C-alpha positions as a printed Julia matrix, in Angstrom:
593×3 Matrix{Float64}:
  18.35   42.45  -30.21
  19.71   39.46  -29.12
  23.61   39.81  -29.26
  25.81   37.67  -27.01
  24.2    34.31  -25.68
  25.82   32.62  -22.5
  23.71   29.15  -22.04
  23.43   27.76  -18.51
  21.43   25.39  -16.79
  20.81   25.18  -13.1
  18.94   22.91  -10.37
  17.37   24.0    -7.26
  18.0    21.57   -4.5
  15.29   22.29   -1.65
  15.61   20.14    1.48
  12.03   19.97    2.95
  12.52   18.37    5.76
  15.53   18.6     8.67
  18.95   17.81    8.11
  18.57   14.17    8.77
  15.66   13.77    6.3
  18.31   15.56    3.75
  20.63   12.5     3.73
  17.53   10.72    2.37
  16.38   10.46   -1.69
  14.93   13.46   -3.12
  13.32   14.37   -5.84
  14.93   16.47   -8.51
  12.42   18.5   -11.04
  14.09   18.3   -14.12
  13.33   21.13  -16.42
  11.1    22.91  -13.69
  10.82   26.03  -15.54
   8.38   24.25  -18.03
   5.78   23.2   -15.19
   2.67   25.39  -14.9
   4.23   27.16  -11.95
   7.61   27.16  -11.82
   9.53   26.88   -8.46
   6.43   26.93   -6.28
   4.56   23.69   -7.89
   7.81   21.69   -6.93
   8.32   23.25   -3.57
   4.69   22.86   -2.75
   4.77   19.18   -3.85
   7.43   18.35   -1.93
   9.94   18.01   -4.45
  13.63   18.74   -3.11
  15.09   19.57   -6.49
  14.52   21.98   -9.0
  16.27   22.12  -12.59
  15.99   24.92  -15.35
  18.27   26.38  -18.61
  19.42   29.94  -18.4
  20.25   31.92  -20.98
  22.52   34.84  -20.44
  21.55   37.82  -23.1
  22.68   41.0   -23.28
  23.92   40.87  -19.46
  20.46   39.55  -18.35
  19.65   35.75  -17.24
  16.54   34.09  -18.87
  14.94   30.9   -17.87
  14.15   28.92  -21.3
  14.92   25.69  -22.87
  15.54   26.79  -26.09
  17.09   30.15  -27.23
  14.19   30.74  -29.89
  11.57   30.28  -26.98
  13.24   33.06  -24.66
  10.31   35.47  -23.25
  11.26   38.78  -21.71
   9.65   38.64  -18.47
  10.91   34.78  -17.68
  14.1    35.82  -16.04
  16.12   34.01  -13.53
  15.63   36.76  -11.17
  11.93   36.87  -11.46
  11.2    33.06  -11.59
  13.54   31.64   -8.56
  15.69   34.38   -6.73
  12.41   36.53   -5.81
  10.69   33.46   -5.5
  12.92   32.25   -2.72
  13.28   35.51   -1.04
   9.6    35.28   -0.91
   9.64   31.7     0.54
  11.81   33.04    3.16
   9.47   36.07    4.29
   6.67   33.62    4.41
   8.46   31.18    6.61
   7.86   28.32    3.98
  11.81   27.9     3.81
  13.46   28.12    7.5
  16.41   25.98    8.47
  16.22   23.09    6.05
  19.35   23.32    3.51
  18.42   24.95    0.0
  21.26   24.02   -2.61
  20.95   26.03   -6.11
  22.67   24.08   -8.88
  24.05   26.24  -11.79
  25.25   24.45  -14.71
  27.13   26.69  -17.15
  26.75   25.93  -20.34
  29.14   28.46  -22.05
  31.98   30.94  -21.07
  32.32   29.64  -17.5
  33.94   32.4   -15.49
  32.25   35.76  -17.14
  28.69   33.62  -16.85
  29.79   32.61  -13.18
  30.53   36.23  -12.28
  26.96   37.33  -13.73
  25.61   34.74  -11.23
  27.27   35.7    -8.38
  26.16   39.42   -9.09
  22.56   38.49   -9.46
  22.76   36.64   -6.19
  24.51   39.0    -4.47
  21.57   41.65   -4.85
  19.52   39.47   -2.34
  21.78   39.47    0.94
  18.5    37.75    2.81
  19.23   35.04    0.64
  23.32   35.02    0.83
  23.3    35.66    4.65
  21.3    32.14    5.3
  23.82   29.61    6.17
  21.6    26.95    4.94
  21.57   28.18    1.25
  24.18   27.43   -1.13
  24.48   27.64   -4.93
  26.68   25.2    -6.76
  28.5    25.61   -9.81
  28.37   22.77  -12.65
  29.05   22.59  -16.19
  31.77   24.77  -17.83
  33.13   25.63  -13.89
  36.37   26.78  -12.89
  38.87   24.06  -12.41
  39.27   22.86   -8.52
  42.14   24.85   -7.97
  40.15   27.9    -8.15
  37.32   26.66   -6.05
  38.34   28.46   -3.1
  38.54   31.89   -4.49
  34.79   32.34   -4.69
  32.16   33.42   -1.67
  31.1    30.89    0.63
  27.51   31.1    -1.01
  29.39   29.21   -4.0
  29.79   25.73   -4.16
  30.35   23.31   -7.05
  29.0    20.1    -8.59
  31.7    17.96   -9.06
  31.24   15.29  -12.06
  34.27   12.74  -11.54
  35.17    9.87   -9.36
  38.64   10.97   -9.13
  39.72   12.69   -6.04
  40.52   16.35   -4.66
  42.13   17.86   -1.86
  40.82   18.45    1.27
  40.08   22.1     0.53
  38.64   21.65   -2.88
  36.31   18.77   -1.44
  35.09   21.5     1.24
  33.89   23.39   -1.87
  32.0    20.72   -3.32
  28.22   19.86   -2.56
  27.01   17.57   -5.24
  29.04   14.52   -7.0
  27.0    14.01  -10.36
  27.6    11.42  -13.06
  26.05   10.53  -16.54
  23.71    7.22  -15.84
  23.98    6.52  -19.77
  27.37    5.83  -19.13
  26.77    2.92  -17.59
  23.32    1.6   -18.54
  20.94    1.98  -21.32
  18.18    1.02  -19.07
  14.73    1.93  -19.74
  13.01    1.97  -16.25
  11.13   -1.16  -17.12
  11.82   -4.25  -15.37
  14.89   -4.12  -13.81
  18.62   -3.63  -14.98
  20.34   -6.39  -16.79
  22.43   -8.78  -14.87
  25.88   -6.83  -16.69
  24.67   -3.43  -15.92
  23.53   -3.77  -12.24
  26.93   -4.57  -10.33
  28.28   -1.86  -12.62
  25.76    1.08  -11.66
  25.85   -0.27   -8.08
  29.74   -0.19   -7.75
  29.56    3.64   -9.25
  27.18    4.71   -6.44
  29.34    2.7    -3.87
  32.56    4.67   -4.97
  30.27    7.96   -5.24
  28.81    7.63   -1.93
  32.56    6.98   -0.39
  33.11   10.5    -0.9
  30.63   11.42    1.74
  28.83   14.28   -0.96
  25.23   13.88   -1.96
  25.18   11.56   -5.52
  22.88   12.06   -8.51
  22.6    10.47  -12.11
  21.52   12.65  -14.63
  19.89   11.0   -17.81
  18.06    8.54  -15.54
  14.87    6.49  -16.91
  11.88    8.69  -15.09
   8.9     6.26  -13.62
   8.23    4.71  -10.55
  10.48    1.5   -11.2
  13.29    3.61  -11.72
  12.55    5.67   -8.8
  12.29    2.99   -6.29
  15.68    1.51   -7.49
  17.77    4.85   -7.11
  16.29    5.43   -3.71
  17.09    1.89   -2.51
  20.59    2.02   -4.23
  21.38    5.0    -2.16
  20.81    7.86   -5.08
  20.54   11.38   -2.88
  18.57   13.05   -5.82
  16.12   11.71   -8.6
  15.79   13.41  -11.9
  12.26   13.34  -12.71
   9.67   15.51  -14.72
   7.03   14.75  -12.14
   8.2    16.15   -9.31
   4.95   15.77   -7.08
   4.53   12.2    -7.98
   8.06   11.15   -7.5
   8.37   13.43   -4.3
   5.16   11.9    -2.91
   6.24    8.54   -4.13
   9.87    8.79   -2.24
   8.17   10.36    1.08
   6.03    6.93    1.34
   8.24    4.38   -0.09
   9.2     3.33    3.38
   5.84    3.1     4.75
   4.83    1.29    2.02
   7.52   -1.2     1.95
   6.96   -4.31    4.6
   9.4    -6.91    5.64
   7.27   -9.95    6.77
   8.82  -11.97    9.41
   5.02  -14.1    10.15
   4.6   -17.3     8.27
   1.79  -19.77    7.6
   3.27  -23.18    7.36
   1.75  -24.7     4.39
  -0.3   -27.58    4.16
  -0.91  -29.98    1.72
  -4.39  -31.14    0.77
  -5.4   -34.34    0.68
  -8.16  -34.08   -2.4
  -9.87  -37.25   -0.82
 -12.94  -36.25   -1.98
 -12.46  -36.46   -5.8
 -13.71  -38.93   -7.82
 -16.35  -39.81   -4.63
 -19.92  -39.61   -4.33
 -20.01  -37.51   -0.94
 -23.05  -35.63    0.42
 -22.08  -32.39    2.0
 -22.94  -32.44    5.76
 -20.56  -29.3     6.91
 -20.27  -26.13    5.3
 -17.26  -23.57    6.12
 -17.68  -19.88    4.69
 -14.43  -17.85    5.08
 -14.64  -14.3     4.15
 -11.24  -12.37    4.11
 -12.63   -8.97    4.32
 -10.88   -6.62    1.53
  -8.87   -9.5     0.6
  -8.91   -8.83   -3.25
  -6.44  -10.99   -5.45
  -3.43   -8.2    -5.35
  -3.68   -8.64   -1.28
  -4.02  -12.79   -1.8
  -0.54  -12.42   -3.69
   1.02  -10.23   -1.42
   0.48  -13.17    1.31
   1.58  -15.64   -1.18
   4.92  -13.78   -2.26
   5.75  -12.65    1.29
   5.12  -16.05    2.5
   7.89  -17.81    0.23
   5.58  -17.93   -2.68
   2.82  -20.53   -1.09
  -0.09  -20.66    1.09
  -2.08  -23.72    1.87
  -5.17  -21.82    0.27
  -3.05  -21.74   -3.17
  -3.03  -25.22   -2.95
  -6.63  -25.46   -3.4
  -7.78  -26.44   -7.18
 -11.35  -25.05   -7.74
 -11.42  -21.29   -8.27
 -14.17  -18.86   -9.59
 -14.51  -15.28   -9.67
 -17.57  -13.2    -8.28
 -19.14   -9.77   -9.1
 -19.66   -7.79   -5.87
 -21.61   -4.73   -7.04
 -24.38   -3.71   -4.53
 -28.1    -2.7    -6.18
 -27.44    0.88   -5.39
 -23.61    1.39   -6.14
 -21.05    0.17   -8.1
 -19.03   -0.66   -5.57
 -19.99   -2.68   -2.32
 -19.55   -2.11    0.98
 -19.22   -5.19    3.38
 -22.94   -4.93    4.63
 -24.49   -5.36    1.06
 -21.51   -7.77    0.13
 -22.4   -10.12    3.32
 -26.02  -10.01    2.96
 -25.76  -11.19   -0.58
 -23.58  -14.33    0.85
 -25.78  -14.43    3.95
 -29.18  -14.21    2.28
 -29.13  -14.87   -1.62
 -30.39  -11.64   -2.49
 -28.38   -8.43   -3.57
 -29.08   -5.19   -1.96
 -28.1    -1.73   -1.2
 -24.83   -0.71    0.91
 -25.51   -0.28    4.28
 -28.66   -2.79    4.36
 -27.8    -5.77    6.69
 -30.15   -9.05    6.11
 -32.91   -6.85    4.14
 -33.55   -6.4     0.31
 -33.04   -3.47   -1.64
 -37.01   -2.32   -0.33
 -35.97   -3.26    3.17
 -37.53   -6.35    3.92
 -36.21   -8.93    6.07
 -34.95  -12.03    4.13
 -34.06  -15.41    5.37
 -30.27  -15.81    6.09
 -28.15  -18.67    5.89
 -28.15  -19.55    9.81
 -31.81  -19.51    9.77
 -32.42  -21.3     6.84
 -30.3   -24.26    7.84
 -30.85  -24.13   11.48
 -34.52  -24.88   10.29
 -33.0   -28.1     8.6
 -31.72  -29.29   12.15
 -28.03  -27.64   11.23
 -26.08  -26.13   14.06
 -24.61  -22.68   13.25
 -21.74  -20.43   14.27
 -19.75  -17.4    13.38
 -16.22  -16.28   14.09
 -14.78  -12.7    13.12
 -11.8   -10.92   14.19
 -14.18   -7.88   14.15
 -16.64   -6.76   16.83
 -19.82   -9.27   16.76
 -22.19   -6.13   15.59
 -20.17   -5.45   12.53
 -21.12   -5.27    8.93
 -19.99   -8.83    8.18
 -20.73  -11.1    11.16
 -24.06   -9.21   11.4
 -25.42  -10.06    8.07
 -25.46  -13.89    9.01
 -27.84  -13.0    11.89
 -29.64   -9.75   12.05
 -32.24   -7.73    9.96
 -31.67   -3.93    9.99
 -31.58   -0.96    7.43
 -28.3     0.23    8.66
 -25.25   -1.18    9.72
 -24.8     1.49   11.93
 -28.07    0.34   14.1
 -25.84   -1.34   16.57
 -27.81   -1.69   19.32
 -30.81   -3.09   17.07
 -28.14   -5.59   16.02
 -27.22   -6.61   19.05
 -30.81   -7.32   19.96
 -30.98   -9.36   16.84
 -28.25  -11.74   18.28
 -29.9   -12.5    21.18
 -32.79  -13.7    18.92
 -30.69  -15.42   16.31
 -30.62  -18.96   15.89
 -26.77  -19.17   16.63
 -25.1   -22.05   18.62
 -21.72  -20.12   18.98
 -19.68  -17.16   18.17
 -16.66  -15.87   18.74
 -15.6   -12.31   18.24
 -15.05   -8.79   19.52
 -17.47   -6.02   20.72
 -18.31   -7.35   24.25
 -19.15   -4.14   25.53
 -21.74   -3.52   22.59
 -24.08   -6.71   23.71
 -26.11   -7.4    26.43
 -29.14   -9.65   27.4
 -27.03  -12.88   26.19
 -28.81  -15.35   28.61
 -28.6   -18.17   26.52
 -24.78  -18.33   25.97
 -22.22  -19.73   28.21
 -19.14  -17.41   28.01
 -15.99  -19.06   27.44
 -12.5   -17.2    27.89
 -10.05  -18.69   26.03
  -9.64  -21.37   22.83
  -9.25  -24.32   24.87
 -12.29  -23.54   27.01
 -14.66  -23.15   23.84
 -13.51  -26.81   22.62
 -14.01  -28.12   25.8
 -17.38  -26.42   26.47
 -20.44  -28.94   26.53
 -23.12  -26.23   26.35
 -25.64  -26.04   24.23
 -24.85  -22.53   23.2
 -21.53  -20.55   23.59
 -19.71  -17.33   23.35
 -16.22  -16.26   23.18
 -15.7   -12.65   23.27
 -12.29  -12.13   21.97
 -12.15   -8.56   23.14
 -14.51   -5.59   25.03
 -14.19   -3.5    21.83
 -12.2    -3.99   18.54
  -9.88   -6.92   18.06
  -6.36   -5.92   17.87
  -4.61   -6.62   14.84
  -1.55   -9.05   14.56
   0.81   -6.15   14.41
  -0.71   -5.39   17.83
  -0.36   -8.39   19.58
  -3.24  -10.85   18.68
  -1.03  -13.44   17.92
  -2.23  -17.21   16.5
  -5.71  -16.47   18.29
  -7.65  -16.69   14.71
  -6.34  -20.27   13.66
  -6.84  -21.33   17.69
 -10.3   -20.39   17.57
 -11.29  -21.6    14.36
  -9.47  -24.73   15.54
 -11.62  -25.0    18.88
 -14.8   -23.72   17.15
 -14.79  -26.39   14.44
 -13.97  -28.68   17.64
 -17.13  -27.44   19.66
 -19.56  -27.55   16.75
 -18.41  -31.09   15.54
 -18.79  -32.59   19.05
 -22.32  -32.03   18.66
 -22.84  -34.87   16.08
 -24.93  -32.92   13.9
 -24.4   -31.16   10.52
 -23.25  -27.33   10.73
 -22.71  -24.19    9.14
 -20.08  -21.47   10.3
 -18.74  -18.28    8.68
 -15.12  -17.28    9.48
 -14.1   -13.72    8.81
 -10.7   -12.27    8.64
 -11.73   -8.83    9.08
  -8.89   -6.85    9.41
  -7.24   -7.53    5.87
  -9.82   -4.67    5.12
  -8.7    -2.37    7.76
  -5.09   -2.39    6.13
  -6.28   -1.56    2.73
  -8.45    1.38    4.14
  -5.24    2.56    6.07
  -3.29    1.82    2.88
  -0.79   -0.2     5.79
   1.0    -2.95    3.6
   1.83   -4.59    6.82
  -1.42   -4.99    7.92
  -2.45   -6.24    4.52
   0.17   -8.7     4.52
   0.23  -10.1     8.31
  -3.62  -10.19    8.26
  -3.55  -12.32    5.13
  -1.07  -14.65    6.31
  -2.63  -14.96    9.55
  -5.91  -15.77    7.6
  -4.29  -18.68    6.0
  -3.11  -20.09    9.04
  -6.95  -20.38    9.73
  -7.47  -22.0     6.57
  -5.22  -24.34    7.37
  -6.88  -25.53   10.14
 -10.18  -25.79    8.08
  -8.69  -27.8     5.69
  -7.1   -30.03    7.47
 -10.78  -30.35    9.63
 -12.56  -30.98    5.61
  -9.83  -33.74    5.35
 -10.33  -35.54    8.71
 -14.14  -34.85    8.29
 -15.57  -36.55    5.24
 -18.35  -34.22    3.67
 -17.06  -30.84    4.69
 -17.34  -28.13    1.81
 -15.28  -25.43    2.33
 -15.65  -22.0     0.44
 -12.99  -19.02    0.68
 -13.83  -15.69   -0.77
 -14.15  -11.91    0.15
 -16.81   -9.4     0.26
 -14.68   -6.98   -1.66
 -11.36   -5.59   -2.51
 -10.05   -2.48   -0.51
  -7.43    0.1    -1.18
  -6.93   -0.67   -4.72
  -3.81   -2.63   -3.85
  -1.17   -3.36   -6.32
   2.12   -4.89   -5.77
   5.02   -2.95   -7.98
   8.16   -4.56   -6.29
   9.29   -6.61   -3.66
  11.95   -9.21   -2.72
  10.77  -13.11   -2.19
  14.26  -13.7    -0.83
  13.43  -11.26    2.49
   9.73  -11.77    2.23
   9.59   -8.23    1.33
   6.56   -6.24   -0.37
   6.25   -3.36   -1.48
   2.72   -2.17   -2.09
   0.88    0.72   -3.83
  -2.83    2.07   -3.53
  -5.29    3.97   -5.81
  -8.06    4.61   -3.01
  -8.56    4.46    0.92
 -11.77    2.74    0.21
 -13.26   -0.29   -1.62
 -13.02   -1.27   -5.27
 -15.39   -3.26   -7.66
 -12.7    -5.64   -8.68
 -13.61   -9.09   -9.2
 -13.16  -11.42   -6.18
 -11.36  -14.86   -6.0
 -13.37  -17.72   -4.65
 -11.63  -21.25   -3.63
 -13.37  -24.06   -2.71
 -12.34  -27.45   -1.34
 -14.58  -30.78   -0.67
 -17.34  -32.3    -2.34
 -19.3   -30.02   -4.56
 -16.4   -27.65   -4.59
 -16.76  -27.66   -8.46
 -19.77  -25.76   -8.72
 -17.93  -22.7    -7.43
 -15.94  -22.37  -10.34
 -16.94  -19.76  -13.3
 -17.74  -16.47  -13.03
 -20.73  -15.11  -11.5
 -22.68  -12.81   -8.91
 -21.82  -12.4    -5.19
 -25.35  -13.51   -4.45
 -24.76  -16.71   -5.9
 -22.78  -17.96   -3.08
 -25.72  -18.59   -1.33
 -27.68  -20.53   -3.68
 -24.49  -22.56   -4.69
 -24.14  -23.5    -0.82
 -27.95  -24.37   -0.59
 -27.58  -26.31   -3.96
 -24.63  -28.33   -2.69
 -26.77  -29.69    0.43
 -29.56  -30.36   -1.81
 -31.99  -28.7     0.25
 -35.37  -27.65   -0.96
């Protein structure tokens, strides 16, 4: 049976991109042979390092974690060498570097001799200049490194220096992480351990060789730390998740440079019996609690929004779906009726329901809309239109021409015709100075650019001017203001868009709160129709306004949504309630029958 047993372990490191990418952090599939599909799973998942244990038994190499678990069909040749050759034949491995790390555990020289013999059976592999085999564990002394074939290199496990010729045969520098820290991968390293670990990494990197720790904690927090610390290979039992996490880490990490100057509300309405005259409803499309948190943390820890005291939560489900879309969500706000997804201003049976601008216009209010979406978008249209599908843009545009609105500012000029009663202005200054009965300000012909793409401070400027336009009419008013493109960031899983659009929304909120302080009787309600992206914030750095975001979906989620309120009757918006109650609470605050 089994006689002489020689144990080795090895790791296969595959660079899945160009030589330039090879300098970035790569996932190392720890104990890869225990995956359901060894080698191919890690290769297909984008992991760039594969590890296994190999036993030399009766002059043959078997792959197994323990001697007692050896199976005759699971040989090093079958699982790895033949697979590498097949990957070459299929063109899966081309010019990218391929490094096989072999950790010799017993009888180093004789085991290495067998490994060299096995590999030499595959001239197609050894002929590849981008493929090398790296020996670790019970390896020869550095003085013997140069006596082995060109395809054999070595894993050096020390910070002591070598001669230039010896360094030429070193492909990887590896150290045991547990020598320097007992960190379990939760939270962060201790104040004592962090400088030690960083210094070890710095010293190791000074040799200009790829570096790895073994014995590290295995999870997203540790992956993030080691990737940012400059470790080249990260050991993991979850190669797919780790490789995907590392590959997207830069894209999911955003360093903010846009700031909202925080305004301190005066709360002059408190303990006073002030009637509500004006209502400003602000909707951050897709702006869930994590989106708000990302803007807060990227804006030095504060927003004007977070200065408000009265906070509630709304439940957002549609009548036909666990997760609402913007049409059903905005229609609930606008009409006081929950409805089906895609429905605009109609109930679940498709029947038209009076919306907020129609109800209040009959009571002598002027009404308006500001949005960074097209005017025929789902959220703005819920406040003036009645259609059974949000995609019916021509019909929605026709509803706009018949609406009770006194003012709107939005994108989508190309989608509206026959708007005879509205004076068109071309900038916020003209809007503020307009004496017309009805005024429209198109922000763009089609979609409105994002802040990341040059929109600047247009939303806040338009809000300030729009409020001045309505206030100049000396009548009570209702206006809905939508920051539409936080939602776009969630759908695109783009952290930068979420952060910048959220901070830009706060600049508009600042203008609104300042207006409320200057105009007693103004009620402000700030909320969202839903959350988008299943967004979370696992890591970041407040000192540099850096946010790392993560996502569970590219669609909406059903998480509860915050409601912030300010002004007289704002206390009635606290608590937990359904989204359609926003309508009824506004009507009640205005004491309308």
